[in-house]
N, C-alpha and C positions, 0 to 999 in steps of 0.2 A: 482554134476552134471557127471550123467555118458557118458561114453564116445560113442557114435553113430559111424556107419560105415562111415559116411562121415567128420567126424569131425575128426578119425584119419590119423596123416601123415605116407607117406611112412616110414621113420624109426619107428615111433611107431608101423606100421604094422609087421616089421620085428622083433621088438622085442617080438611081441604078438606070429609070428610063433619062435620065438626061438626054436632050434630042430627040424624042418623041414627043408627038403632040401629047400637050399636059391632058388629055380626055383619058391616056390610056392611063395612069396611077388609077384615077375610077376604075377606070373597064379590069383592071388586074385585082384591086384589093375587092373588087364586087366576086370576083371571078375564087378567090379564096377564101370569102368570110362570107358571104352569101350564096353563091351556086354551090361552094366546097367542095372547088373541083381543080386538080394540077394543071399548070400550065398547058399541060397539052390538050388539055380539053378545054380551053379558052377560043371556044370559034369567031368571038367576034376582035380575035387578033391576028395578024399575019401571022402566019408559018414559022418564018423568020425568026417574029420576035419569040413566038411561042416554044420554038426550039431552043432561045439564047434564055429563058427563063429557067426553062427545064434543068440548062445547064449551069448557070449564075445559082440559084436557090434550090438544091436539094431539097430533098425530103427529111426530116428528122429521123423518123424509124425506120427500121428494114424489119420488116415481120421475119421471125426466126422459126415459130409455130403456133397455131391454134387449135383451139379446142372448142368444140359443139357440145353442151349438154346432153342427154339422153332424149328429152322432150324439147329442145330446138330451145328454149326461152333463155339460155345463157350462154355468151358465148366469150373466151378467152382469149386475148393476144400476147405471146413471148414479144416483145421489141428490143432489137439490139439498136444501142446509139454508139455513136460516136467515140471513140477511146477504149471499145469493147463492155462499156458496160451494157446491163439490160434490165428491162423494167416490165411492168405487168400493165393492162389497162382489162378491166369486165364489163361487159356491156350485159345488161340482165331485161327481156321484155316484160312485158305486162300486155293486158288487152288492149288499149290505146294508147300506151305510149312507152318510151326506154329511157332506162335510169343509165348514167356509164359513171363507173367507180375509175376516177385515174389516178395514176402516182405522180407522186414532185419530187419523191429523191428514188435515186438509185439505192436501195440497203435505204437502211435507219440506223441511227447511232443509240436510240432510246433506249434497246437493251431490253425491251420486255422479254421474257423467258418464251413466252407462250404463243411468241408470233416467229413465225418463218421467216418472216423479214429480219426481225432481230437480232435473230441465229445468225444470218448471213454476216451482219457489219454494215457499216456503211460506208460506200464507194463514191458518190460525188451528186450535189445537187440537181437538178434537172433545168434545163432555161426554160425561159417562158415559151419558146417554140414548143418545144419537145411535149410541154403541160397541153397548152394548145392544141397539137394536134393530133393527142389521144383524142380530144373532143370531137376533129373535126372527121378523124378517122372512125369512130365509134357511131357519131351522127348519116355516117355516109352509108357505114353497112345496116343501120335503122333502118335507112329510108331504104335499099336497094335489096332487101331481102323480101321472103315469098311474103310475106305479110306484111307491107312496107309501114312503120310506125315513126311516129316522130320523138328526135332526142330530148327531152321535156324536163330532166334533171340530171344536174352534177354532184356526184360528192367524192371527195375529196378525202380520201379513205381507202386509198390503195397503199403502193411501197412509200414509207418515209412520212417524215414528219412536217406536215407544212408549215409549219409555226418556226421550225428550223431552217425555212429557205421562203421565208416572210416576202421578200421585194418581188421574189420573181414570180411567186405563187401569186399573189397582188396583182401583176401585170397582168398573168394570166387571165385573172378574173373581173378584170374590165376589159380584156378584149374578148372574152365570151359573154359577158353580160350587154357590150357597146358594138361591135361588130360582128358575133356570132348570133347574134340578139336573144339570148336565155336570161328570164328576170333573175333577180339577185334573191328574192323568193324561193327560188327552183335550185340555189348553190348552196349548198353545204359543206361546210370546213371543220373537221375533225383534228381534234387536237389530244393528247394525252397528257395536255394540263401545262403549257408553255406559259406564264404567268404573263410575261412583258408581252408575247404577242395578244392575246387576250385583250390586252386593254389597249393596244394600239388596235383592233380591228374594232374596238369600240370608239375611235376616231374616223373611221373612215364614213366615205359617204354612202357605201352599199350598204346596205343590210343585209348580208347574209346568214345564212342557218350558222348555228355553232351546234356541234358535239361535242361531248367531252367523255374519252375514251377513260372510264373512271375504274372499274374492276372492282374496287375496294372502296368501301366508306369510312374506316380508320385507317391512320397512319402506319400503323405497325404494318398490316397485312398489304398494303399499297405500295409502301418501301419496298417489300420485297416483290409486287407481281409488277408494279412498273417504276422504276428506280428513278426517275427523275421526280417522284415524290419528294425526295428528300430534300431537292432542293426549293420545291414550288411545294408545302404543304396544305392539305387540304382546306385550312380555313383561308391563306391566301388564295386559293384555284377557286373557292364558292364566291369570296368578295368580287375576286376578276370578276365573273361569273354575271353575279350581282349587278357588277355598274354595265355589264354588256347588256344587259337586259333592260335597264334603265334608261340606255342610252340608243337602244334600236328596236325596243318591243316588238322581237325576235322570241318565238319558243325555243327553249332549250333542251337539247335531249343530252342524257349519260346511257352510254353504250356500257354493256355489262356483260362479259363475255364468260358465261358460266362453267366454270373449272368443277368437276364432280369431288367434294367434301374438301376445297378450298375455300370459294367463295359463293355455295349455293344452299347454308344455312340459314336456320330462323333469324339467328343474332344479326347475319349479313343484311337479310331484309330489312330487318327493323331499321339499320344502321342508314341504308340506302332510300329507304320509306323517308327517314329524318329530312336528309340531304333534298331527296326530289318536292317534298311541300315545302321546304321552305324556298326553295328557286322554280316551281312549281314548273319542276321540269317536266318530261315526257321519257319513260325508260325502256330504250330498244335492248329484249336479252336475245345474248347473242350464244346459243349451244355452238361450244368450242368446238373447230375441227381438230381431230388428233395431227399433231404434228411433231415430228422426227426430234430428236433431242430434249423432249420437254416430258418428265416421269408421270404427269398426271394424263386423265383423260376428259373428254367433257362431259357434264351431267346428263344424266340417261334420261330421256323424256319425260317420264311422271316424275322427275325434280326439278326440271324447267317449269314444265304444267304447275307445280305446287308452290312455286318461288316465284310465280307472275300471278297467282290464284294471293297468295300473300301480301305481295305488294298492294294488289288492285282492295284487297279487305284494308289494306293501310290508310286508303284514299288515295292511292298513285296511278298513275295511266299508264300504263306495262304492257306493251306487246311482245310478242314473240319474233325475232324474224326469221323467215323460212331461209334454210340453209338451202341456196342455190350452188348447186355445180360443185358436189362434191365428189360426183365420180373424175370429174375433170382438174381434182386440185384447184379448184376454185378461191380458195381462202389466201388471202395477200400471202405472196410468196413463195406458194409453194409449188407454182408452174414453173418459176425459175430454178427454183430447189432440184426438180425433176429433171431439170435438162433435156429431157424428151419425153416429149406426150405422145400419149397414139389417139387419135381423135375418134370420141366415144358417138360420134353420128358423121354419117356423110358430110364431107366440107359442101355448104350451101353456097352457090353461087352469092356475093359480097359478105363473106364471112371471114374475108380474110384481107380488107381493101388495102391495095395497095398503091 
């Protein structure tokens, strides 16, 4: 696999620039991470060097298609990777900031049946550079849009299970934190419950936020919805989460995709509330996006509201995540599954950074 511009380390960059003045390394690194521009846009460099770096450090992501929600607040890209795999990145705009949802694997091996990515199966891990470049592209798009915004939050909730690609994901987190300058408090890593990964996180020096895609709070149902639960059952998961909280002092979030008649009953709310109170966890309720191949549908709005209210009555901080970009297949894996997407709004300048 060729070395792409965000896979190269500082030492590797120095070796590539051997024979150039030593300050060139700092200039190129600042261009990539501080200014977030391609080598061609690094005007402090001689033209010949810019052309050489463009050739020797190609981008990892090739745009396939982009879609923009009708209100313009959600942008989703499908990228082609070396070797034929493809992944998705979502950029969500808010009044004063933007959040990027990035992928860590092409496909996913966790086999959660209600997830479009899980249905597609696993292809490969992403490299550190492929993960970091998603953040750079999203940051560039947020800044260059009609209403310039700062990319302030990164959630590792896109395609793939971050804990199954732990080393590369953490290398990317270190680059995003140390070189792109995003605070660890604004980075959230989501897992379906890979206990060894949570325990490794507790030993890291960066206190990123932990989100657990729970979806069921009893082992029988969770075994069905999230098959990895058979390896790491709930009690082991809860213990690992408690240790992470003790080590980092960060708030834990439980993600709960509401599936009509499956995990939106009163008994489900009571089980979830008991777990959330035990770990002082915030609950994000997610109305399930319809996914071909999964026979159930998301809970209707009135059941979502009732489930939220029941949790609150049981002493749990629960919010409903706004469904953003339904008309552009913004749920994880849906754009790739569709293969071709008709833009929901005219493509704006900066919507598909290249």
